[in-house]
C-alpha positions as CSV (number, residue, x, y, z in Angstrom):
1,M,165.4,79.3,142.2
2,N,168.5,80.1,140.3
3,F,170.0,77.9,137.7
4,N,172.1,78.3,134.6
5,S,170.4,80.3,131.9
6,P,168.9,77.7,129.5
7,D,169.6,77.7,125.8
8,G,167.2,76.4,123.2
9,V,163.5,76.4,122.2
10,L,160.4,75.8,124.2
11,L,157.2,75.0,122.4
12,V,154.2,76.4,124.1
13,D,150.5,75.8,123.5
14,K,149.2,79.4,124.1
15,A,146.0,79.9,125.9
16,P,143.3,82.3,124.6
17,G,143.0,85.8,126.0
18,M,146.7,86.5,126.4
19,T,149.3,88.1,124.2
20,S,152.5,86.5,123.1
21,H,154.4,88.9,125.4
22,D,152.4,87.6,128.3
23,V,153.8,84.1,127.6
24,V,157.3,85.4,127.4
25,A,156.8,87.1,130.8
26,I,155.5,83.9,132.3
27,V,158.5,81.8,131.0
28,R,160.9,84.5,132.3
29,R,159.4,84.2,135.8
30,S,159.2,80.4,135.8
31,L,162.8,79.9,134.7
32,N,164.2,83.0,136.3
33,T,165.9,84.0,133.1
34,K,165.9,87.3,131.1
35,K,167.0,86.2,127.7
36,V,163.6,85.1,126.3
37,G,161.8,85.9,123.0
38,H,159.1,84.5,120.8
39,C,158.7,83.7,117.1
40,G,155.6,84.8,115.3
41,T,153.1,86.8,117.2
42,L,149.7,85.1,118.1
43,D,146.8,87.5,118.7
44,P,145.1,87.2,122.1
45,L,142.1,85.4,120.4
46,A,144.4,82.8,119.0
47,T,145.6,79.6,120.6
48,G,148.3,77.0,119.7
49,L,151.9,76.9,118.8
50,L,154.1,79.7,120.1
51,I,157.8,79.1,119.7
52,I,159.8,80.5,122.7
53,V,163.5,81.0,122.3
54,L,165.8,81.0,125.3
55,G,169.4,82.2,125.8
56,R,171.5,81.5,122.7
57,G,168.3,80.3,121.1
58,T,167.4,84.0,120.5
59,K,170.1,84.1,117.9
60,I,168.0,81.9,115.6
61,Q,164.8,83.8,116.3
62,D,164.6,85.3,112.8
63,L,165.4,82.0,111.2
64,L,162.5,80.3,113.0
65,M,160.1,83.2,112.4
66,A,160.7,82.9,108.6
67,E,159.2,79.4,108.4
68,D,155.7,78.5,107.1
69,K,152.8,78.2,109.4
70,E,149.8,76.0,109.5
71,Y,146.4,77.2,111.2
72,A,143.0,75.8,111.9
73,G,140.3,78.5,112.1
74,T,136.6,79.3,112.0
75,M,135.2,82.3,110.1
76,V,131.8,83.8,110.5
77,L,130.1,85.1,107.3
78,G,127.9,88.2,107.4
79,T,129.6,90.3,110.0
80,T,132.8,92.4,109.7
81,T,134.7,93.9,112.6
82,D,137.3,96.7,112.9
83,S,140.0,94.1,113.8
84,Q,138.8,91.5,111.4
85,D,138.3,89.0,114.3
86,A,135.9,88.4,117.1
87,D,137.8,90.7,119.5
88,G,136.9,93.8,117.5
89,K,133.8,96.0,117.3
90,I,131.2,95.1,114.7
91,V,131.4,97.5,111.7
92,E,128.8,96.0,109.4
93,T,126.3,93.1,109.3
94,R,125.0,91.8,106.0
95,P,122.7,88.9,105.1
96,V,124.5,85.6,104.2
97,P,123.2,84.2,101.0
98,D,122.4,80.5,100.5
99,L,125.8,79.8,99.2
100,A,126.5,76.6,97.2
101,R,129.6,74.7,98.1
102,E,131.1,75.5,94.6
103,Q,130.9,79.2,95.4
104,I,132.7,78.8,98.7
105,D,135.4,76.6,97.0
106,K,135.8,79.2,94.3
107,A,136.3,82.1,96.9
108,F,138.9,80.1,98.8
109,A,140.7,79.1,95.6
110,K,141.1,82.8,94.7
111,F,143.3,83.2,97.8
112,H,145.7,80.3,97.0
113,G,149.3,80.5,95.8
114,D,150.9,84.0,95.4
115,F,148.9,87.1,96.1
116,Y,149.0,90.4,97.8
117,Q,147.4,90.9,101.2
118,M,146.6,94.3,102.8
119,P,147.7,94.2,106.5
120,P,144.9,95.3,108.9
121,M,145.0,98.6,110.8
122,V,144.8,96.6,114.0
123,S,148.2,95.1,113.7
124,A,151.8,95.4,115.2
125,I,153.2,96.8,112.0
126,K,154.8,100.2,112.8
127,K,154.4,103.5,111.1
128,D,157.1,106.0,112.1
129,G,157.8,103.8,115.1
130,V,154.2,103.5,116.3
131,P,152.3,100.3,116.0
132,L,149.3,100.6,113.8
133,Y,146.9,99.2,116.5
134,K,147.8,102.2,118.6
135,L,146.8,104.6,115.8
136,A,143.7,102.5,115.1
137,R,142.7,103.0,118.8
138,Q,142.8,106.8,118.1
139,G,140.5,106.3,115.2
140,K,143.2,106.9,112.6
141,T,143.5,104.9,109.3
142,I,146.9,104.9,107.8
143,E,147.8,103.9,104.2
144,R,149.4,100.5,104.3
145,E,151.7,98.7,101.9
146,P,150.2,95.4,100.6
147,R,152.3,92.3,101.5
148,F,153.3,89.6,99.1
149,V,152.1,86.3,100.7
150,H,151.7,82.7,99.7
151,V,149.1,80.0,100.6
152,Y,150.6,76.5,100.0
153,A,147.5,74.6,101.0
154,H,144.0,75.1,102.2
155,E,141.1,72.9,103.2
156,I,137.5,73.6,103.9
157,K,136.8,71.4,106.9
158,D,133.1,72.1,107.5
159,V,130.4,74.5,106.3
160,R,127.7,75.4,108.8
161,L,126.5,78.7,107.5
162,P,127.3,81.4,108.6
163,E,130.4,79.5,109.9
164,I,133.1,77.9,107.9
165,D,135.9,75.8,109.5
166,F,139.1,75.8,107.5
167,R,142.8,74.9,107.5
168,V,145.5,77.0,105.8
169,V,149.3,76.5,105.3
170,C,150.8,79.9,104.6
171,S,154.0,82.0,104.5
172,K,155.4,84.2,107.2
173,G,153.7,87.5,107.7
174,F,150.3,86.2,106.8
175,Y,147.2,87.5,108.5
176,V,144.6,84.8,108.9
177,R,142.0,87.3,110.0
178,T,142.6,89.3,106.8
179,Y,142.3,86.0,104.8
180,A,138.8,85.5,106.4
181,F,137.9,89.1,105.7
182,D,139.0,88.8,102.0
183,I,137.0,85.6,101.5
184,G,133.9,87.1,103.1
185,N,134.2,90.0,100.7
186,E,134.6,87.6,97.8
187,L,131.4,86.0,98.9
188,G,129.6,89.2,99.0
189,C,128.6,89.2,102.6
190,G,131.8,89.9,104.6
191,A,133.3,87.8,107.4
192,H,135.4,87.9,110.5
193,L,137.6,85.3,112.2
194,K,135.9,83.6,115.2
195,S,138.6,81.3,116.3
196,L,142.2,80.5,115.3
197,R,144.7,77.8,116.4
198,R,148.3,77.5,115.1
199,T,149.1,73.9,114.6
200,K,152.5,74.0,113.0
201,S,155.4,76.3,112.4
202,G,158.2,75.0,110.1
203,K,159.0,71.4,111.4
204,F,157.5,72.1,114.9
205,T,154.1,70.9,116.0
206,L,152.0,70.9,119.2
207,E,153.1,67.4,119.9
208,H,156.0,68.4,122.3
209,S,154.4,71.6,123.6
210,V,153.7,72.7,127.2
211,T,150.7,74.5,128.3
212,V,150.8,78.0,129.9
213,D,149.2,76.4,133.0
214,E,152.1,73.9,133.1
215,I,154.6,76.6,132.9
216,K,153.0,78.3,135.9
217,T,152.5,75.2,138.1
218,L,155.2,72.7,137.3
219,D,158.6,72.6,138.9
220,P,160.9,74.8,136.8
221,R,163.3,71.8,136.4
222,E,160.5,69.9,134.7
223,I,159.9,72.9,132.2
224,E,163.7,73.0,131.7
225,S,163.7,69.3,130.7
226,R,161.1,70.1,128.0
227,I,163.4,72.7,126.3
228,L,164.8,71.5,122.9
229,S,168.5,72.0,122.7
230,L,170.0,73.9,119.8
231,P,171.5,70.7,118.3
232,T,168.1,69.1,118.6
233,V,166.5,72.1,116.9
234,S,169.0,72.0,114.0
235,R,168.4,68.2,113.5
236,M,164.6,68.8,113.5
237,R,164.9,71.5,110.9
238,G,167.1,69.3,108.7
239,A,169.9,71.9,108.9
């Protein structure tokens, strides 16, 4: 089906086990349009809000990527992996002490406000044009530059040792799996990220999102009707 190339933003609830590029490819096929991009990569393990930009919407991609994000996640104490999440290979297992809630609160509080975060080797950051994750697959470890990041808010939702459910509101370029890894180290037993869901990006939430299954199965005109126009996006952002 051919129709005019759409302009705007499509909010997608990404399914687990797929890359952000997979979602872009599915949208391209469904809407039969080439000019499609995404804002803020979600790892295959992660689900939730992925902002897809279409047509002239690609011109505001950087603007949308720069906005703060909110996540809900679960970390598992006692086990570290090479990717810092459940998709990686286990590197080390340590016993989890009988932690008091005050100790957990204190560890989370250390990673609040401004601080530096060391990006993981398994990441899309490039060194001499090569993504770090490709070098990591070759068993290489490259010196990385720490990134200045900011946590605006955090909440410990539930503690069921060795698991901790949490919510975090953070700046762009923030690695939630590194956040879990660092908190695990602070608690003396290590940790990795078990699950992650992006619930918000800037002013956008999952409320008006479409699922990947809907993109695959619904009539393309129905998907087109869910695209937020550029004036709508501008109003939502308060621009």
